[in-house]
N, C-alpha and C positions, 0 to 999 in steps of 0.2 A: 681891846686891852686883854691880855692874858693874866688871869689871877694865879698867883703862885701859892697854892695852898701849902706846899711843902715849906714855904718861908714864913707863913703866918704864925702868929702866936696863938691862934685859935685851934691848936691841935692838942688833944688830950690823949694820954696813953695809959693803958693798964695791961701789963703782960703783952700778949699779942694784939689785944683789942685797941683800936685807934678810932678817934672821932676827929673829923676836920670840918670846918665850916667858915663861911664868910657872909657878911651882910653887904648889900650894895643896891644898885638900881638897874632896871632894864627899861626898854622903851616899848614894851608890848604887854598884853594881858596874858594870863595863865593859859587860856584856851589856845592861843597862838603858839605857845611853847611846845605843847605836846607833839604836834606833827614834826616840828624841827628836830626834837630829840629822837622820835621814832625813826625818822629818816636817817639820821646820823648814826644811831646806835640800835640796830634792830635786835640785838641780843638782850636789851634791857626790857624788863617787864614793868610797865607803867600802870598806875592806878588811874581811874578817872579823876577829874578835878573834884576835890573834896572841899566843901564850903562850910565855914564856921562864921561866927559873928565878927571875928577880928581879922580873918584871913582866908584866902583860898590856898590850897596846897595840892601838890602831886607827890605821891610816894613812888619810889622805883626800887626794884630788886635786881641784883646782878648775881647770877649763879656762880660764875667763876671769874675771879675769886669772890667769895660771898661778901656782898655789901648791900646795905640798905641806904638809900638816899632820899632826901626830901627837898623840895623847892617850895617855900612858903612866901606868898605874896600878900603884903599888908595893905597896899593901895595900888594904884595903877603903875607905880614905878618902884616902890621899895620891896626888896626881896631878900630872903636868906636862902643860901644853898649850903647844905650840909649832909653829912653821912657818917656811917660807921661801918667798920669791917675789921678783918684781921690781916690785911695786907696794906700797910701804909702807903707804899709806893704806888700800887694800883689804885687805891682809893683816891689819893691826891691827884693822880693823873686823870682819872675819870672825872672828878669834880672840875678840874681845870679845863678839860675838853668840853664838858657840858656848859660850863660858864662861857667859853668862847662861842659855842654853838648858839646860845641864846642871847648873846650880846650883853653879858653881865659886866658891869663896871663896879669895882669894889668901893665901899664907902671910905672916905678919907680918914674917919675916926672909928675906933672900935666902940661898940655900945656895951657898957657894963651890964645892962639888964639882959642883953642877949647872952653874954658870957655866963651870967648866973643861971639863966634858963638852960643853956647847953650843959653846964656843969651838973645841974640837977638831973637832966636826962641821962648824962653819962654815968652818974653815980648809980642809977638804977640799972643801966646796962652792964656796969662792972659786976654787980651782984649776980646778974643773970649769967654773965660769962663765967664767973667762978662756979656756978652750979653746972654749967655746960662742961667745964673741966672735970668736975667730980663725976658727972654722968659718963663722960668719955672713959675715965679710968675704970669705973664700975662695969661698963659694958664692953671694954676693950675696943673702943672706937677712937678715931682721931678727934681732937677738939674741933678741928675745922668741920668735920662731918656733923657732929652734934650741934655746934653753933649754927651751921648752915641750915640744918633741919629745923631748929627752933625758930630762927629768924624767918625762914620761908613759911613755916606754919603760921606764925603771927601775921606776916604780910598777907597770906592767903585769906585768913579770917577777917582781918581789918579792912582790906582793900579790894579783895576779889569776891567777897561774900560767901566763901566756903564755910560749911559747918566745921566744928572742931574735929570730928572724926575724919571727914574727907580731907581736910587740910593736913592732919597728922599722917594719914596714909600716903598722900601725895609727897609730902616732905620726906617720909621714911624711904620711899622708893627712889626719890631723886638723889638723896644723900647716903643711901645704903646704911641706914641705922635701924 
């Protein structure tokens, strides 16, 4: 089943920034998902499986157009797939393709707790995006470049184990900021 993120009510928008997500089920574990995604989308940078008390998750970064995605699995079958970026069409298309690749079936009902959690995350990201806009104006760069560098730097620190200086330098080179 193809998930139509562009039709879901779980899309949040702020200026160019967009968040899209859906909850559902899959028939496999998180470790089996990574090779499927890597094979289908070699341009996506994936983290290793991150484990916490309540979930396992994989983070992904896409350079063009800049997007950060996350797949969070709460038990053997329950999973959330969501992401944010500044190109709604490409973000939703990427989420839909990944959902199809991993055999994602959307939940029949929306979970109000998930929506609250996503709204909370999005509110933080909105504030960070507004700071990216301000920095772009101050440094005469595009918002896309500043946003991309910041998101990539954060991704590199959290999921690739880079120190702050190395992540900042790598992001600056990649996004010319």
